[in-house]
C-alpha distance (Angstrom), angle and dihedral (degrees) to the residues before:
residue distance angle dihedral
M1 . . .
A2 3.77 . .
T3 3.77 100.0 .
S4 3.77 127.6 137.5
A5 3.77 133.5 -155.9
R6 3.78 118.4 -174.1
E7 3.79 124.7 -135.2
T8 3.78 126.4 -160.1
P9 3.80 118.8 -151.9
S10 3.79 114.5 -123.6
G11 3.80 121.9 176.3
S12 3.77 113.9 -53.3
G13 3.81 95.0 -15.0
A14 3.77 139.6 27.0
V15 3.78 132.8 -95.3
P16 3.84 107.2 -111.2
Y17 3.77 119.5 -107.9
S18 3.79 113.2 -54.7
S19 3.80 100.5 176.3
F20 3.75 141.0 29.7
D21 3.82 128.2 -154.0
C22 3.78 117.6 -166.9
E23 3.82 87.8 -174.7
E24 3.77 140.0 -23.9
P25 3.83 117.4 -81.5
R26 3.78 113.3 -84.8
P27 3.83 132.1 -164.8
F28 3.80 117.7 -86.3
R29 3.79 139.0 -173.8
D30 3.76 130.1 -155.1
P31 3.84 93.9 5.4
A32 3.81 120.3 -138.3
L33 3.80 115.7 -177.4
G34 3.79 135.5 -155.4
L35 3.80 123.9 -166.1
V36 3.81 130.6 -150.9
L37 3.80 112.5 -166.2
T38 3.82 120.4 -166.7
G39 3.77 132.2 -147.0
G40 3.79 124.0 -103.7
G41 3.81 112.3 135.7
A42 3.80 109.6 -135.8
F43 3.80 88.3 5.6
G44 3.81 85.9 75.8
A45 3.79 84.4 88.5
W46 3.84 86.9 77.2
E47 3.79 90.4 52.0
A48 3.81 91.2 49.2
G49 3.82 89.8 50.9
A50 3.78 91.7 49.6
L51 3.82 90.2 50.6
E52 3.79 89.0 51.7
A53 3.78 88.8 54.0
L54 3.80 91.8 50.1
F55 3.81 94.4 49.3
D56 3.84 94.2 42.6
Y57 3.79 92.4 48.2
W58 3.80 94.2 46.6
N59 3.79 92.0 49.2
Q60 3.79 91.7 49.3
K61 3.82 93.4 44.8
Y62 3.82 101.4 37.9
G63 3.80 104.9 15.0
T64 3.79 95.5 -120.2
D65 3.77 142.4 68.5
P66 3.83 115.5 -78.8
P67 3.84 111.5 -86.0
I68 3.82 97.0 -111.7
R69 3.80 112.6 177.2
L70 3.82 102.7 169.3
V71 3.83 132.2 22.5
V72 3.80 124.1 179.8
G73 3.79 122.1 -177.9
T74 3.76 138.7 175.0
S75 3.81 129.3 -153.3
T76 3.83 107.0 -27.4
G77 3.80 87.8 5.4
A78 3.81 89.1 57.5
L79 3.80 90.2 56.2
I80 3.78 91.2 51.0
A81 3.81 97.2 43.9
P82 3.83 101.1 79.3
F83 3.82 91.1 55.9
V84 3.81 92.1 55.2
V85 3.80 93.9 69.6
L86 3.81 92.5 48.1
G87 3.81 95.5 67.9
S88 3.79 142.4 -114.0
K89 3.79 96.0 -43.7
A90 3.79 91.3 54.0
V91 3.81 93.2 47.7
R92 3.80 90.8 52.5
Y93 3.78 89.5 45.6
V94 3.83 94.1 55.2
A95 3.81 90.4 44.2
D96 3.79 88.8 55.4
W97 3.83 89.0 50.7
Y98 3.80 92.2 51.9
H99 3.80 88.1 49.0
K100 3.83 92.7 54.8
V101 3.81 107.1 29.7
T102 3.81 114.0 115.2
T103 3.78 134.2 -150.5
R104 3.80 89.3 -109.6
D105 3.81 88.9 58.3
I106 3.78 89.4 58.6
Y107 3.79 105.9 33.8
S108 3.77 132.3 37.1
F109 3.78 123.4 168.4
R110 3.82 113.5 -116.8
L111 3.80 118.1 -178.9
G112 3.81 91.5 -163.8
N113 3.81 90.8 65.4
L114 3.80 91.2 52.6
L115 3.81 91.5 49.3
R116 3.80 88.2 53.2
F117 3.81 89.1 52.2
Q118 3.80 92.7 -119.4
S119 3.80 109.6 105.0
I120 3.78 140.5 -44.5
Y121 3.81 89.2 -121.1
D122 3.79 130.4 79.2
W123 3.76 104.5 -132.5
G124 3.78 89.2 168.0
F125 3.77 106.5 -119.1
P126 3.84 110.2 143.1
D127 3.79 128.0 -137.6
E128 3.83 91.1 -121.1
P129 3.80 127.1 45.4
C130 3.78 123.3 -105.7
V131 3.81 98.6 16.6
A132 3.81 126.9 122.3
R133 3.81 110.1 -56.3
R134 3.79 124.1 -141.9
G135 3.74 139.5 -165.7
L136 3.82 120.1 7.3
Y137 3.79 91.3 -8.1
R138 3.81 90.5 63.1
K139 3.80 94.1 36.8
Y140 3.79 92.9 56.7
A141 3.79 91.5 48.6
E142 3.81 88.4 52.9
V143 3.83 90.1 51.5
L144 3.81 91.7 52.2
Q145 3.81 92.6 44.8
G146 3.80 90.7 48.7
L147 3.80 92.4 63.6
E148 3.78 109.0 100.6
L149 3.81 110.2 -147.4
P150 3.82 122.8 -163.0
D151 3.81 93.6 -116.1
G152 3.81 92.9 47.1
R153 3.79 94.0 -117.6
D154 3.80 124.2 142.8
A155 3.82 111.8 -100.5
L156 3.82 94.6 -117.2
E157 3.78 90.7 47.8
A158 3.84 88.2 54.5
V159 3.83 90.6 47.6
A160 3.81 89.4 51.6
R161 3.81 91.8 50.0
A162 3.82 90.9 49.4
W163 3.81 87.1 72.3
D164 3.81 92.6 56.6
S165 3.78 100.0 54.0
S166 3.80 110.9 110.3
D167 3.82 96.4 -163.8
D168 3.81 100.1 36.3
R169 3.77 105.7 22.5
K170 3.83 116.7 173.7
I171 3.77 124.7 -169.2
V172 3.82 122.3 -157.9
A173 3.81 122.2 -169.0
A174 3.79 139.7 171.0
S175 3.80 124.8 -151.6
V176 3.80 117.5 -135.9
I177 3.80 138.4 167.3
D178 3.81 121.8 -117.6
F179 3.80 100.4 -143.9
S180 3.82 93.1 -164.3
T181 3.80 90.0 68.2
G182 3.83 103.6 12.6
A183 3.80 88.3 -124.4
T184 3.77 127.4 136.3
D185 3.79 113.6 -105.0
Y186 3.81 131.3 179.2
V187 3.78 142.9 -166.6
M188 3.83 127.1 -144.9
N189 3.76 138.7 -169.4
S190 3.81 87.7 -105.2
P191 3.81 120.7 131.9
D192 3.81 89.5 -104.2
D193 3.81 92.5 57.5
L194 3.81 103.0 29.4
P195 3.82 121.6 34.8
R196 3.80 123.2 -137.4
G197 3.78 122.4 -129.7
G198 3.77 122.8 -14.8
P199 3.82 126.3 97.4
D200 3.78 120.7 -26.5
E201 3.79 89.8 -114.1
S202 3.78 91.5 67.7
R203 3.80 91.6 59.0
Y204 3.80 92.5 45.9
C205 3.78 89.6 50.9
S206 3.80 97.4 51.3
R207 3.77 136.8 113.0
F208 3.83 89.4 -109.9
Y209 3.79 96.0 54.3
D210 3.80 92.8 41.3
G211 3.79 90.2 48.7
V212 3.82 93.8 50.9
F213 3.78 87.7 50.2
A214 3.84 92.4 47.1
S215 3.79 90.3 51.9
A216 3.83 89.6 57.4
V217 3.83 96.1 51.3
P218 3.83 116.7 87.3
P219 3.79 116.8 -152.4
L220 3.85 114.3 -94.5
L221 3.80 91.6 18.8
G222 3.80 94.0 72.3
P223 3.80 141.8 5.8
P224 3.82 119.8 -88.4
T225 3.80 121.5 -96.4
P226 3.82 114.2 -124.8
L227 3.80 109.9 -130.6
L228 3.77 135.4 166.1
G229 3.81 98.2 -114.6
R230 3.77 125.4 -141.1
T231 3.79 93.5 -137.5
A232 3.85 104.4 26.0
R233 3.79 115.4 116.2
S234 3.79 93.6 -147.1
P235 3.83 114.5 94.4
G236 3.82 94.3 -136.3
K237 3.77 135.8 58.2
T238 3.80 118.7 -63.1
P239 3.86 132.0 -160.1
H240 3.79 115.1 -85.4
F241 3.81 128.7 -169.5
D242 3.79 143.9 171.0
G243 3.81 114.7 -31.2
G244 3.81 91.5 -144.6
P245 3.85 101.0 89.5
Y246 3.80 91.1 71.3
Q247 3.79 104.5 6.7
E248 3.81 106.1 41.4
A249 3.82 85.5 145.3
P250 3.83 100.9 26.7
F251 3.82 99.4 -147.8
D252 3.85 91.8 138.0
V253 3.79 92.6 59.2
F254 3.81 91.7 40.0
F255 3.82 93.4 55.2
E256 3.81 92.1 42.9
I257 3.81 93.7 53.6
Q258 3.82 92.5 40.5
S259 3.82 90.8 54.3
E260 3.80 97.6 42.7
Q261 3.81 92.8 46.8
Q262 3.81 92.9 38.4
V263 3.77 94.4 -131.7
R264 3.77 113.6 -177.8
L265 3.81 111.8 -131.9
T266 3.81 135.2 175.2
H267 3.83 95.2 -177.7
V268 3.76 138.9 26.4
I269 3.82 109.7 -156.3
L270 3.81 118.4 -161.6
I271 3.79 113.9 -159.9
S272 3.78 108.2 -170.0
S273 3.81 129.3 -174.0
Y274 3.81 88.5 -157.4
P275 3.83 124.7 70.6
F276 3.80 124.4 -120.7
F277 3.82 107.7 -79.3
P278 2.97 124.7 -64.7
G279 3.77 95.1 36.0
S280 3.80 123.0 -154.2
D281 3.80 123.3 -115.6
G282 3.79 91.3 -157.1
K283 3.80 100.2 110.7
P284 3.83 111.6 9.7
A285 3.81 113.4 -177.4
Q286 3.79 90.7 -136.0
A287 3.78 114.7 82.7
T288 3.80 94.7 -136.1
R289 3.82 112.9 81.5
F290 3.78 120.8 -151.5
P291 3.83 104.7 -82.9
A292 3.82 127.9 -123.9
D293 3.81 90.0 -126.2
P294 3.84 104.4 35.1
N295 3.79 125.4 -168.9
I296 3.79 123.4 -134.3
L297 3.80 94.9 -90.4
E298 3.81 91.9 51.2
I299 3.80 89.6 48.7
G300 3.81 89.3 49.7
G301 3.77 90.9 50.8
R302 3.78 92.2 50.0
F303 3.80 90.9 47.9
D304 3.83 91.4 51.2
S305 3.82 90.8 48.5
V306 3.81 95.3 49.8
L307 3.80 94.0 42.2
S308 3.81 91.4 51.0
E309 3.79 92.4 46.8
A310 3.78 90.8 51.8
A311 3.83 92.8 46.0
V312 3.80 94.8 50.6
T313 3.79 91.6 45.0
N314 3.78 95.3 50.3
L315 3.81 93.1 44.9
T316 3.79 91.0 49.6
R317 3.81 90.8 51.1
L318 3.79 90.9 49.8
A319 3.82 90.9 49.0
C320 3.80 89.6 50.7
Q321 3.83 91.3 49.7
T322 3.80 90.3 48.1
L323 3.82 91.9 56.1
K324 3.81 92.3 44.5
L325 3.78 93.7 51.0
Q326 3.78 89.4 47.9
A327 3.82 90.5 51.1
K328 3.81 88.6 53.8
G329 3.79 90.4 56.8
H330 3.79 101.9 -105.7
D331 3.78 116.9 153.4
G332 3.80 123.9 -112.4
E333 3.81 96.3 -103.1
H334 3.80 92.1 51.8
I335 3.79 90.9 49.4
R336 3.78 93.9 47.4
K337 3.79 90.7 49.0
H338 3.79 91.5 56.8
T339 3.82 102.3 36.0
G340 3.80 105.6 20.8
M341 3.82 88.4 -127.5
R342 3.76 130.6 111.1
P343 3.80 109.8 -125.4
P344 3.83 117.4 -118.4
H345 3.77 125.8 -101.4
C346 3.81 111.4 -96.7
R347 3.76 133.0 -166.3
D348 3.81 118.1 -142.8
G349 3.78 92.2 -15.1
E350 3.84 93.1 -55.7
I351 3.84 102.2 153.8
P352 3.84 111.4 -167.2
Q353 3.77 117.5 -122.0
L354 3.81 120.5 -124.2
V355 3.82 116.9 -127.8
A356 3.82 115.4 -174.7
A357 3.79 123.3 -162.2
F358 3.81 112.9 -167.7
P359 3.82 131.1 169.7
H360 3.79 113.4 -104.4
E361 3.81 92.2 -126.4
R362 3.76 142.1 0.8
M363 3.76 114.1 -69.1
G364 3.79 95.7 -151.2
F365 3.77 139.2 -61.7
D366 3.79 103.9 -96.5
P367 3.83 114.2 65.6
D368 3.81 88.5 174.5
R369 3.80 92.1 66.6
F370 3.80 107.8 93.1
N371 3.80 105.8 -163.8
E372 3.82 117.6 167.3
T373 3.78 95.3 -145.0
E374 3.80 93.9 47.9
M375 3.81 93.7 45.6
G376 3.79 89.9 49.4
E377 3.81 88.4 55.5
M378 3.79 91.1 47.2
R379 3.79 90.5 51.0
R380 3.81 90.9 51.0
R381 3.78 91.9 49.3
G382 3.77 91.1 49.3
Q383 3.80 89.4 54.7
T384 3.79 96.3 46.9
Q385 3.80 99.6 37.1
A386 3.81 97.8 46.4
L387 3.83 97.6 42.7
P388 3.87 96.5 75.1
L389 3.80 90.0 52.3
F390 3.80 92.4 53.1
Q391 3.81 90.4 46.1
R392 3.80 89.3 52.3
Y393 3.80 97.8 49.2
F394 3.81 98.2 35.4
P395 3.83 104.5 37.8
């Protein structure tokens, strides 16, 4: 597989891989972009900064927002995804939110959850549908409702309508795990998952909103979200959680939706909050370096960081191999046998190009620590580190 990852000498050794090229940039016409957004908790501030760089650069270069047709996110990427299809103002708005959100906004201790053997935190999901939400569930709704759109519509209403446009259709999806089967599930801004019109409450009590929320909730930190799964054999709702354990970079779901909906794409852009494995500890955004004598929480944070780096890296390599095998003319079954991924739908042999934006180093070991100063630095790094990549592939 003709991939390249550049190393930079530093002292007696070398800084681990900081970039990944599936292939060299190639000419394109009539661009149509897809986005894959990874998980990462507070590290989503880097992703938000990278998105700002993409939108700012495209507006400066081409005088319009980037032509994004499909965006699939998991965990923190799922929270960001709806804003992507709403334009530059919405992208800057969610980046500001990631810059300012605090740990208290995300977590609040709730003894009742512990007594019910769910979680010590109040993530806000109720026992019954369509009743008053609490915690993060309510906070995220407030963030969406706080976005002022030019036409005065609610943000989720605008996301729903993005599906319906014949000339400029935009699909938003969130990857999530159905814990009853262990299978990957997803929600979309399709009419089945996100209603059109009606009161705001109907949109904030929908499979789409619940699925985005479920994707953001790690097991043990919050209660499961009951969803009617696409693949579950049970007739009722089943518990859903964070899409990250299997879909840290949700290429599988991305290619599945792209093929089923026959979305034309010239590029697939991965925006990852984790560096290419193994990540460097040279310049972490967090002030606290990994200690010589770590405690169990620090070890857990390191484990989560390394596991996520490895998952994103391996999934990106498999996505690259999938596209390369498709370009060589192999059929879908052959490709799936060798990569585990379904190849994307292509029109007239137009194979999309993979563009991967990774941080240059680890940003810290605790994505659950929401510190304004650190997230501001992550956002700045996302802007500055991703921009040269976009300039290179979209000159």
